[in-house]
TORKOL-4160 file (C-alpha; in steps of 0.2 Angstrom, whole numbers, padded with zeros to 4 digits, m for minus):
190
<pt num="1" X="0179" Y="0111" Z="m0135"/>
<pt num="2" X="0165" Y="0099" Z="m0139"/>
<pt num="3" X="0162" Y="0085" Z="m0127"/>
<pt num="4" X="0163" Y="0068" Z="m0137"/>
<pt num="5" X="0151" Y="0060" Z="m0124"/>
<pt num="6" X="0137" Y="0073" Z="m0125"/>
<pt num="7" X="0127" Y="0065" Z="m0140"/>
<pt num="8" X="0128" Y="0048" Z="m0131"/>
<pt num="9" X="0122" Y="0055" Z="m0115"/>
<pt num="10" X="0107" Y="0062" Z="m0123"/>
<pt num="11" X="0103" Y="0046" Z="m0132"/>
<pt num="12" X="0104" Y="0037" Z="m0115"/>
<pt num="13" X="0092" Y="0050" Z="m0107"/>
<pt num="14" X="0080" Y="0048" Z="m0121"/>
<pt num="15" X="0080" Y="0028" Z="m0120"/>
<pt num="16" X="0078" Y="0029" Z="m0101"/>
<pt num="17" X="0063" Y="0041" Z="m0103"/>
<pt num="18" X="0055" Y="0031" Z="m0116"/>
<pt num="19" X="0057" Y="0015" Z="m0106"/>
<pt num="20" X="0050" Y="0023" Z="m0090"/>
<pt num="21" X="0035" Y="0030" Z="m0100"/>
<pt num="22" X="0032" Y="0012" Z="m0107"/>
<pt num="23" X="0032" Y="0005" Z="m0089"/>
<pt num="24" X="0020" Y="0018" Z="m0084"/>
<pt num="25" X="0008" Y="0013" Z="m0098"/>
<pt num="26" X="0009" Y="m0006" Z="m0094"/>
<pt num="27" X="0000" Y="m0009" Z="m0078"/>
<pt num="28" X="0003" Y="m0026" Z="m0070"/>
<pt num="29" X="m0006" Y="m0041" Z="m0078"/>
<pt num="30" X="m0022" Y="m0045" Z="m0069"/>
<pt num="31" X="m0026" Y="m0063" Z="m0066"/>
<pt num="32" X="m0043" Y="m0070" Z="m0060"/>
<pt num="33" X="m0046" Y="m0077" Z="m0043"/>
<pt num="34" X="m0058" Y="m0091" Z="m0041"/>
<pt num="35" X="m0063" Y="m0102" Z="m0026"/>
<pt num="36" X="m0054" Y="m0119" Z="m0026"/>
<pt num="37" X="m0040" Y="m0113" Z="m0038"/>
<pt num="38" X="m0025" Y="m0107" Z="m0029"/>
<pt num="39" X="m0012" Y="m0098" Z="m0038"/>
<pt num="40" X="0007" Y="m0100" Z="m0034"/>
<pt num="41" X="0019" Y="m0087" Z="m0041"/>
<pt num="42" X="0036" Y="m0080" Z="m0039"/>
<pt num="43" X="0038" Y="m0062" Z="m0033"/>
<pt num="44" X="0053" Y="m0050" Z="m0031"/>
<pt num="45" X="0055" Y="m0033" Z="m0023"/>
<pt num="46" X="0047" Y="m0019" Z="m0033"/>
<pt num="47" X="0035" Y="m0031" Z="m0042"/>
<pt num="48" X="0016" Y="m0030" Z="m0040"/>
<pt num="49" X="0004" Y="m0044" Z="m0045"/>
<pt num="50" X="m0015" Y="m0040" Z="m0046"/>
<pt num="51" X="m0030" Y="m0052" Z="m0046"/>
<pt num="52" X="m0048" Y="m0048" Z="m0050"/>
<pt num="53" X="m0063" Y="m0056" Z="m0041"/>
<pt num="54" X="m0081" Y="m0052" Z="m0044"/>
<pt num="55" X="m0091" Y="m0048" Z="m0028"/>
<pt num="56" X="m0109" Y="m0043" Z="m0025"/>
<pt num="57" X="m0114" Y="m0032" Z="m0011"/>
<pt num="58" X="m0116" Y="m0042" Z="0005"/>
<pt num="59" X="m0104" Y="m0056" Z="0000"/>
<pt num="60" X="m0090" Y="m0062" Z="0012"/>
<pt num="61" X="m0073" Y="m0064" Z="0004"/>
<pt num="62" X="m0059" Y="m0073" Z="0013"/>
<pt num="63" X="m0042" Y="m0074" Z="0004"/>
<pt num="64" X="m0026" Y="m0080" Z="0011"/>
<pt num="65" X="m0009" Y="m0076" Z="0004"/>
<pt num="66" X="0004" Y="m0089" Z="0010"/>
<pt num="67" X="0022" Y="m0081" Z="0010"/>
<pt num="68" X="0035" Y="m0093" Z="0005"/>
<pt num="69" X="0052" Y="m0084" Z="0007"/>
<pt num="70" X="0046" Y="m0066" Z="0004"/>
<pt num="71" X="0037" Y="m0053" Z="0015"/>
<pt num="72" X="0022" Y="m0047" Z="0006"/>
<pt num="73" X="0009" Y="m0034" Z="0008"/>
<pt num="74" X="m0009" Y="m0038" Z="0002"/>
<pt num="75" X="m0021" Y="m0024" Z="m0003"/>
<pt num="76" X="m0040" Y="m0025" Z="m0008"/>
<pt num="77" X="m0047" Y="m0012" Z="m0020"/>
<pt num="78" X="m0065" Y="m0009" Z="m0023"/>
<pt num="79" X="m0073" Y="m0007" Z="m0040"/>
<pt num="80" X="m0071" Y="0012" Z="m0039"/>
<pt num="81" X="m0052" Y="0009" Z="m0038"/>
<pt num="82" X="m0051" Y="0015" Z="m0020"/>
<pt num="83" X="m0040" Y="0005" Z="m0007"/>
<pt num="84" X="m0052" Y="m0004" Z="0005"/>
<pt num="85" X="m0039" Y="m0014" Z="0016"/>
<pt num="86" X="m0021" Y="m0017" Z="0017"/>
<pt num="87" X="m0014" Y="m0031" Z="0027"/>
<pt num="88" X="0004" Y="m0034" Z="0032"/>
<pt num="89" X="0005" Y="m0045" Z="0048"/>
<pt num="90" X="0021" Y="m0047" Z="0057"/>
<pt num="91" X="0024" Y="m0065" Z="0051"/>
<pt num="92" X="0040" Y="m0060" Z="0040"/>
<pt num="93" X="0044" Y="m0069" Z="0025"/>
<pt num="94" X="0034" Y="m0085" Z="0030"/>
<pt num="95" X="0016" Y="m0089" Z="0034"/>
<pt num="96" X="m0001" Y="m0082" Z="0030"/>
<pt num="97" X="m0007" Y="m0065" Z="0026"/>
<pt num="98" X="m0026" Y="m0066" Z="0028"/>
<pt num="99" X="m0038" Y="m0054" Z="0021"/>
<pt num="100" X="m0057" Y="m0055" Z="0025"/>
<pt num="101" X="m0070" Y="m0043" Z="0019"/>
<pt num="102" X="m0088" Y="m0040" Z="0016"/>
<pt num="103" X="m0092" Y="m0031" Z="0000"/>
<pt num="104" X="m0102" Y="m0015" Z="0001"/>
<pt num="105" X="m0104" Y="m0013" Z="m0018"/>
<pt num="106" X="m0105" Y="m0025" Z="m0032"/>
<pt num="107" X="m0092" Y="m0027" Z="m0046"/>
<pt num="108" X="m0074" Y="m0032" Z="m0050"/>
<pt num="109" X="m0063" Y="m0030" Z="m0034"/>
<pt num="110" X="m0044" Y="m0031" Z="m0035"/>
<pt num="111" X="m0032" Y="m0040" Z="m0024"/>
<pt num="112" X="m0014" Y="m0034" Z="m0026"/>
<pt num="113" X="0001" Y="m0043" Z="m0019"/>
<pt num="114" X="0018" Y="m0033" Z="m0017"/>
<pt num="115" X="0034" Y="m0036" Z="m0008"/>
<pt num="116" X="0036" Y="m0025" Z="0008"/>
<pt num="117" X="0054" Y="m0022" Z="0003"/>
<pt num="118" X="0057" Y="m0015" Z="m0014"/>
<pt num="119" X="0075" Y="m0022" Z="m0014"/>
<pt num="120" X="0070" Y="m0040" Z="m0009"/>
<pt num="121" X="0076" Y="m0055" Z="m0018"/>
<pt num="122" X="0064" Y="m0067" Z="m0026"/>
<pt num="123" X="0052" Y="m0078" Z="m0016"/>
<pt num="124" X="0036" Y="m0087" Z="m0019"/>
<pt num="125" X="0019" Y="m0085" Z="m0012"/>
<pt num="126" X="0002" Y="m0094" Z="m0015"/>
<pt num="127" X="m0015" Y="m0084" Z="m0016"/>
<pt num="128" X="m0031" Y="m0093" Z="m0013"/>
<pt num="129" X="m0049" Y="m0089" Z="m0010"/>
<pt num="130" X="m0054" Y="m0098" Z="0007"/>
<pt num="131" X="m0072" Y="m0092" Z="0007"/>
<pt num="132" X="m0084" Y="m0083" Z="m0005"/>
<pt num="133" X="m0102" Y="m0083" Z="0001"/>
<pt num="134" X="m0116" Y="m0072" Z="0008"/>
<pt num="135" X="m0110" Y="m0064" Z="0024"/>
<pt num="136" X="m0117" Y="m0068" Z="0041"/>
<pt num="137" X="m0122" Y="m0054" Z="0053"/>
<pt num="138" X="m0107" Y="m0057" Z="0063"/>
<pt num="139" X="m0095" Y="m0056" Z="0048"/>
<pt num="140" X="m0103" Y="m0039" Z="0043"/>
<pt num="141" X="m0100" Y="m0032" Z="0060"/>
<pt num="142" X="m0082" Y="m0039" Z="0060"/>
<pt num="143" X="m0079" Y="m0032" Z="0043"/>
<pt num="144" X="m0085" Y="m0014" Z="0048"/>
<pt num="145" X="m0074" Y="m0014" Z="0064"/>
<pt num="146" X="m0059" Y="m0019" Z="0053"/>
<pt num="147" X="m0063" Y="m0005" Z="0041"/>
<pt num="148" X="m0065" Y="0008" Z="0055"/>
<pt num="149" X="m0048" Y="0002" Z="0063"/>
<pt num="150" X="m0040" Y="0004" Z="0046"/>
<pt num="151" X="m0047" Y="0022" Z="0045"/>
<pt num="152" X="m0042" Y="0026" Z="0063"/>
<pt num="153" X="m0024" Y="0019" Z="0059"/>
<pt num="154" X="m0022" Y="0030" Z="0044"/>
<pt num="155" X="m0028" Y="0045" Z="0054"/>
<pt num="156" X="m0017" Y="0042" Z="0068"/>
<pt num="157" X="m0002" Y="0041" Z="0056"/>
<pt num="158" X="m0008" Y="0058" Z="0048"/>
<pt num="159" X="m0009" Y="0065" Z="0065"/>
<pt num="160" X="0008" Y="0059" Z="0069"/>
<pt num="161" X="0016" Y="0067" Z="0054"/>
<pt num="162" X="0007" Y="0083" Z="0056"/>
<pt num="163" X="0013" Y="0084" Z="0075"/>
<pt num="164" X="0031" Y="0080" Z="0068"/>
<pt num="165" X="0030" Y="0093" Z="0055"/>
<pt num="166" X="0023" Y="0107" Z="0066"/>
<pt num="167" X="0032" Y="0101" Z="0082"/>
<pt num="168" X="0034" Y="0115" Z="0094"/>
<pt num="169" X="0051" Y="0120" Z="0098"/>
<pt num="170" X="0052" Y="0134" Z="0112"/>
<pt num="171" X="0069" Y="0139" Z="0106"/>
<pt num="172" X="0063" Y="0143" Z="0088"/>
<pt num="173" X="0048" Y="0152" Z="0095"/>
<pt num="174" X="0058" Y="0162" Z="0106"/>
<pt num="175" X="0070" Y="0168" Z="0092"/>
<pt num="176" X="0054" Y="0170" Z="0081"/>
<pt num="177" X="0046" Y="0182" Z="0094"/>
<pt num="178" X="0062" Y="0191" Z="0098"/>
<pt num="179" X="0065" Y="0194" Z="0078"/>
<pt num="180" X="0048" Y="0203" Z="0077"/>
<pt num="181" X="0050" Y="0212" Z="0093"/>
<pt num="182" X="0037" Y="0203" Z="0103"/>
<pt num="183" X="0050" Y="0198" Z="0116"/>
<pt num="184" X="0065" Y="0209" Z="0121"/>
<pt num="185" X="0082" Y="0201" Z="0117"/>
<pt num="186" X="0088" Y="0190" Z="0132"/>
<pt num="187" X="0071" Y="0186" Z="0138"/>
<pt num="188" X="0068" Y="0169" Z="0145"/>
<pt num="189" X="0049" Y="0169" Z="0143"/>
<pt num="190" X="0041" Y="0162" Z="0128"/>
């Protein structure tokens, strides 16, 4: 007996596949960030807004994203596409997310603003360049310290995941050793 819904299900699968492919091919539109020209926009969960700014090596950049009803995460990417900084302060859905950085290479850097919660309802934010100038020696040191702190935080998270994945369980170890004959059955020593 033929299922009358079978052709319709294939058509739906085909349409969804083509739609998801088209989404993957259309990255978010990239706006230009300029000092003295704040940009206010609406953002909902699952959306990403991208902004480009030209920096030269040794330039100090300070950007503030003011959250107005949505909790955002702000990321900075270098000209090579590598993520340099990610900021999500515990301010919730209101207040500033400050990003400061001293460029180590020249070229187009990108700021991405996304909602922390993919299911969040719409809210607004304003992104503006607070400072764009040659970095002072102190700002260079502070930027290096922040970068090191971010690297350490990522390594700490990786280490935590590895410990969790390979966590030692004495009962499992005992059973494993007994199954290969290393420990006699009924032994309490691991």
